[in-house]
N, C-alpha and C positions, 0 to 999 in steps of 0.2 A: 671382550674378545676381538672386536674390530676397532681400529683406531678411528678417532672422530675429532671434529672441531665443534666448538660451541659458541653461538652468538648470543650474548645476553639480551633478552627481549627489551629490557629497559633502555638499551642503547640504540634500538632501531626506530625508524619512523615509518609510518604507513599511510596509505591513501584510502579513502572511502569511495567505493564504487556504488552506483545506484541501480544498476541493472545488469542482467546477463549480457555478456559480450562487450562490457565496458573494458577499456584498456587499463590493465592492472600494472603495466610495465614501468610506469613513471610515478613512483611514490612521491607524495606531497611532503616535503621536508618540514612543513610548518605544523604537521599533525603529531601530537604526542601519543605514544603507543598506549593502547588500552584495547584489548582484543575483543571485548564483548560486541563492539560496533561492527567489527569486521565479520565476526561469526553471524551476526544478525543480517547483514547485507548479503553475504554469500548464501545463507540459508534461504532467504526470501528469493534470491535470484534463481536458485536451482531446485526449489521445491523440497527442501530437506528440513525437518524439525531442527530448530537451532540448538536445542539441548542435546539432541542426538549427535550433531556435528561436534559440539563441545566435548561430549563424553568420549567419542572415538579419539579425538586429538589428545585428550587428557590421558587416556589409557596408553597411547603411544609415547608421549613425551612429557606429561604433566605441563603442557603448553610451553615447553622450551623450544627455541629454534636450534635444531641440531643439524649437523652436516656430516653425512657418512663418508667413509673412505672405502677403497677397494680391498676386499679380502684376497688372500692368495688364491683361493678357489674360485674367484670371480664373482662372489656374491657381494653386492654393494649394500652398505648400511643405508638407513632411511635418512631423508632430508626434511628439515623444516618442522613446523608445529605438528603436522600430520605424519612425520617420518615417512615421506613418500618414496617409493621405489617400485621398480617393475611396472606392471600395468597401471597401478594406482597413480604413479607419476606420469607416465606417458599419456594414458587415456584421460586422466584428470586435467592435465595441462591443456590438452587439445580441447576438452569440453569447456574449459574456462577461457580459452582464447589467449593463452600465455605460452611462452616458450618453456621447455622443460628446464633450461638453465635458470630462468627467472623463478620458476616454481620451486626450485631448490633453495634459493638464497634470499628471496624477498618474502617477508612474513605475510603480507596481504595476498600476494599471488599464490603462496602456498596454501593459505586457508581457502582461497577460491578454488584451487585445483582439487584439494581434498574433498571439499563439499560438493563440487561438481561431479566428482567420481562417485560419491554416494548417490547423488541424484541419478546419474547414468545407470548405475547398477539397479536402481529401484524400478526402472521401467514404468509400468502403469501405476505402480504404487506411489510414484512421485507426486508430491503435494499432500499426501495423507499425513495427518497430524497424530495418528495413533502410534505412540512410540513402540508398543509391543509388536505391532505389525512389521516393524522395520528389522526385526531380528535376523531374518534370512539375508538381508542386505549387509548387515554388519558381519555376518559369517563370511560372505563373499569378499568383503573388504580385507579379510585376514590373509588372502592370497596364499592359501595352503590347500594341498590335495588331501590332507589328513583330516578326517571328519572330527576327531577328538580335538585337534588344534582349533578348528573353526568354532566348535561348540564352546571350548574354554575361553577363546578370545572374546566371543560375544558375551559370555557370562561375565567376564571382567568389565566389559563396557557397561553392561546393565547394572553391575554392582556400583559403578561410578554414578550412574543415573539414580539409583536408589538412595545412595548416601549423599549425593551432591558433592561439590568441590569448590574451592576458592584458592587462588594462587596470588601471593603478594610478591612484587618485584624487589630487587635489591634496594631500590630507592624508597621503598615503603608504599608505592602505588599499587593499585589493584591491576593485575594482569588480566584476569577473567574470573567469572564466577558461574556456578551452576546450582540452581535450586534442587533440593532432593525430590525424588519421585517415589515415595514409599509404596505406591500402588503397584509398582513393578516388582516388588520383592519376591514374589513366588514364581516369576517367569523362568528363571534358570536354576532355582534351588540353591543348595548349599555347597555344591561342588563335589569332587571325588573324595572318598574316605582315605585316610592315611593307610599306607600299605605295610603289612607285616614283613614284606620282602626287603625293606630298606635297612641299611646299616644305622641310620639315624631315625629314632622313633617318631620324629615329627614330619617325616618326608613321605611323599607319594612316589612310588617306584614306577617310572616310565622307561622301560628298557631301551637302550640304544645298542645297535649292533657294532658301533664304532669303538672297539676296545681290543686289547691284546694282553698277553701275559706280562707280569712284572718280572718273571724269571727268578723268583725268589728274593727280590730286592726288598729291603725294609722301606717304610714310608717315613721320610724325614722332613718333608717340605709341604706347605700349603700355599697354593698360588691363587691370588685374588684376581678375577676377571670382571669385565662388564660385557653384556650381551650386544650392545649397540642396537637395542630394540626392546620391544615389550615382552613380557613374561611368556605368554603362550607361544608366540612366534619363536622365542629363543629355544625353549625345550623342544618345540616341534622341529626346528632346524637341526638341532643336535642329535635327534633320534632318527634322522633320515640317513639311510645307508649311503646315498649319493653325496652327502655333505662331506663325509670322510673326516669329520671333527666331532668332538664330544667333550664333556666334562663330567665330573662326578655329581655335582649339584648345581641347581639354579635357584636363587632366592628371589621371590616376587617383590615388586616395588613397595607394597605396603606391609611386607613381612608376614602376611597371613598364610603363606603357602611356600613350601620348598619341594622341588622335584629332585629325585635322585635318578640318574641315567645309567651310571656304571657302578658296579660294586667296588668298594674301596680296595678289595684284594686284587682287582684288575687294573690295568693301565689304560686310562682315558687319554684321548688325543687332543690336548688343549694347549700345549706349548710347542711351537715348531722351532725349537732351538736346543742345542746341546748345552749342558750346564757349564758356566764359567764362573769360578768363585770370585774373580775380579769384579764382577757385577753385584756381588753380595757380600761386601765387607770381608773378603777373603775367608769366608766360612765354607766348610765342607769341601775343601780343595781336592780331596781324594776322589770326589765325584766329577772332576773336570773331564769334559769330553763325552760324558754319558748323556743319553737322552734324559732331559729333565722329567719327562712323563713317567719314567721308570720308577722314580722314588717320590713322586709328588701327587697330591690330591688337588684337583681343580674345582674351584667354587666360582660359578658365574653369578652375576647380579643383573637383573633386569634394569636397563638404563643405559646411559651413555658416558663415555670416558671423560668428556669435558663439560658435563652438566654442572651447574653452579653449586649444587648442594645435594645431599643424600637424605632421604626420609629417615627419621629416627627409628621408625618401626622396622625398616629394612636393615639398618645397622644393628639393631638389637637382635633380630632373628639370625642374622649372619654371625654375629659374635657368639651367640649361644651354640650355633652349629659348629663353628670353628673350635670353640672350647672342647666340645664333645669329641671332635675328630682328634684334636691334639692330645687330650687325656688318654684316649683309647690307644693311641699310637706312640705315647711318650715323647711328644714333640714339644720343645720349649715354646713358650708363648712370648716370642720376641720378633723383632723386625728382620732378623736374618733367617727365621724359619717360617714366618708368615710374610709373604712377599707379593709384589705386584707383577703381573704379566709383562708389562712394559719394561720393568727393571731387568728381567731375564731375556727379553727379546727386543732390545731397544731399536733395532734397525727398522721395524715396521709396526710396532705396537706401543701404545701409551697407557693402556688401561691398567688400573682403574682411574687414572687421570690425576691431575694436580689438585683437585678438590676433594679427593677421598680423604676422610678425616683420620689419618693414620694414628696419631697419638690417642685420640679418643677411642678409636676402634680397638686398638691393642689393650687399652685400659679396660674396655668392656669385656673383651675376651678373658682377660685375667680375672675380672670381677666374677664372671660366671664360673670360672674354674676355682674361685675361692682361694687363690694362692698368691695374691698380690703380684702376680707376674713372675714369681721365682721359677726359673727353669729347673729341670732335674739337676740334682747336685753333681758337680764335677767329680770324676774319680780321683783326680789329683788337683792340688791347689794351683792357681794360675802361675805360670812361669814368669818370674820377674815382677809379680804383682805388687801393688802398694799394700802397706799394712792395713788390716781391717780396722776401720776407725771406731772410736768410742763415740758416745753421744756428744762429747764436747769437742771432738776432733773435726777439722775440715774434711770434707769428702772431695777428692779429686777424681774426675772422670776423664780418662785419657782416650785419645783416638785409637790406641791399640788395646783392644778388648782383653788381650792376654795379660795386660798390666793392671787390670781393674779387679777389685773384689766384687764378684758378680752378685753378691748378696745386697750390695748397696749402690753399685755403679755399673753402667753399661753404655756403649755407643751403638747406635743403629742408623743405617744409611738407607735413604730412598733415592732412586735414580742412579745416575752415573757419577761416581766419585773416584778419584785416582789417589793411590797411596804415594806420598812424596817425601823426599829428603833433600830436595834440591837447594833449599834455602836453609842455612844453618841457624841455630838458635831455637829450634823446635823443642817442645816439651817431650821427654821420653825418647821414643825411637823413630818418630816421624809425624806426619800429619796428613789429613785428607784435604784434597783440593778439587773444586768443581768449577766448570765454566758458568758464568751467570746466564740466566734464561728467564723467560716469562712463565715461570713455574716455581713452586716452593721446593719440592723434592729435597727435603732438608737432611742434614746430618743432625741426629737427635742425641743429646747427652742426657741420660736419665739417671736419677738419683733417688734413693729411698730414705725417707725420714719417718721415724716412729710417731712423732707428735706434730700437730699443726703449729704454724707460727712463721715469723719473718725470717728470711735468710738472705744474706748478701751473696751475689753471684759475681765471680771474677772469671775472666777469659784470657787465654794465652793464644797467641798466633805468631806466625812469622810475617814480617812486613816486607813489602815489595811494591815497585811502581805499577805492576799490573793488577794489584789487589783492588777490590771495590772500595770506594770512598764511603759507602753506606751499607755495610753488610748487616742484615737484620739478625739479631739474636732475640728470639721470642720465647717467653717463659709461660709454661702451662702447669697447672696444678694437677693432682692425681685424678680429678674428675674430668680433665680435658679442657677446662676453661682457661682462656688466656688471662694471665695475671700481670703481664708486663712485656715491654718491648723496648729495645734500644738499637739504633743503627750506628755502627762503629766504623771508623776509617781505618782499614787494615793496611793502608800505605804507611802508617806510622805506628809508633809505640809497640813494636814487635819484641818478642823474646822476653816478655815480662808479664806479670799478672796485672790486668786492667779491670777495675771495678765496673760492672755493668749496671748494677742497681740492687736495691733491697725490696723484695716482694714477699707477699704472704702465700705460703704453700700449705697444702693439706697433708695429713698423714698418708703415707703410701708412696707410690712411684710418681714423682714429678719430673719435669723435663725442661731442657733448654734446646730449642731448635735453631740451627743455623740455616737460614733460607738462601736459596740461589737467586731469588727475585730481587736483584740489586743492580746498580750501575757498575760499569767497569768490566774487566775481563774475567776475574776469578774471585771466588771466596774461599776462605780457609777455615777448617774445623780442626783444632789441635787439642785443646783441653779446656775444661772449666773446673772451677773450685767453688764449693758450697760451704759457707761459714756462717 
């Protein structure tokens, strides 16, 4: 929902402070990050059980260093391992003796500020080691006037305490760990029952007043969002009348719960942009200029747009939900009908972010739907399409979807790509071009094969001096696993088939992604051939 930045913990350095009031503003660059020590020091300094501090931070961010950004309505996302904002940031930084700016961006100062705020909220309870006694403090830390939000937030924290947690960094090192506390299992019970009032059988209905009429419009699009915060705070915020925003669904971090806020028959307020088909592979251009919310379903995900990875359980729960929505509304299960918020509103949104596993996610949606991703049949054959291939024929996937046989070939875009014909020698009717950036946001050529085995992949592009010297072509099998990669110099060898490599693919929909994360000015996605 809100745009955010992410700092990989493994790339940060921290300092160890030995007492309350120590200066946290000057991190020691010789110390390798491992957050258990920082939590221990802060907990002892401010009279907070160390496992409680860890559980609160894990609930907020899974111990990721995040940095929020300003919403249009003025609500700021959380910062740091504790996702600090509002009173938790201001009062916590003051109690820890650090600046609010430093508490946002320095991992040690953030842990100090978050733990100090827990200690300050505890009052006379400070120093108590009884974890159950700290439940009212955790509820206060939620910073919500809604009693249900405070209760559910604390329940989430205590579920982490009951089960324990461990997080491993990208370099394989331990970020932090938390031993389980099964003795706390009965403190908050099992949560709310699923509601019969929801459109999705697995959801809890928590009604938001922030909706309006679709005015008879059909539902043609599913938009994927991130909350930029933890689950309870997310649905709590979206059901406040003062927030003036909403979504249809929110999926919890561990996939164990889904909240529905607005009935699918009504318009939720989740995309603040009119639809432009140029941002979505020139699909549904008849909708240009219309409010996207009028014909879209919004699905929020607890978490942050730039977090390094997404929990498998959350992806699975979301894919199952989105399949159900798509089947009931006859929406194709592809990347032009299941799209990211940032793709539709690129001026101030990036969610679900560059690390959202689109290929794997769409394959899981299709798997739950049991249709191998085949969209509803077209009423007419593709205009100018290539012939339907036999098992022995090569499959060509063109950049113009109308030229593809959509039973075996399709092109799907993520992020901002421009349709081009400026350089001659392209395959078919033109090509897609995108500026290079520190994000994948690929153009994805997908192809269907009935049996597993090796296939050679060729690519076609137009050459030019502004092209990347190392454009990544990344091969994925139908399970979403990467099976190959090659970086090609698109300054040369244009207007011809160039062999990329031979890789083993599974039966079903496999793909070749052209990534924007490359040197140079632009990358080109024109066509691929599978043989």
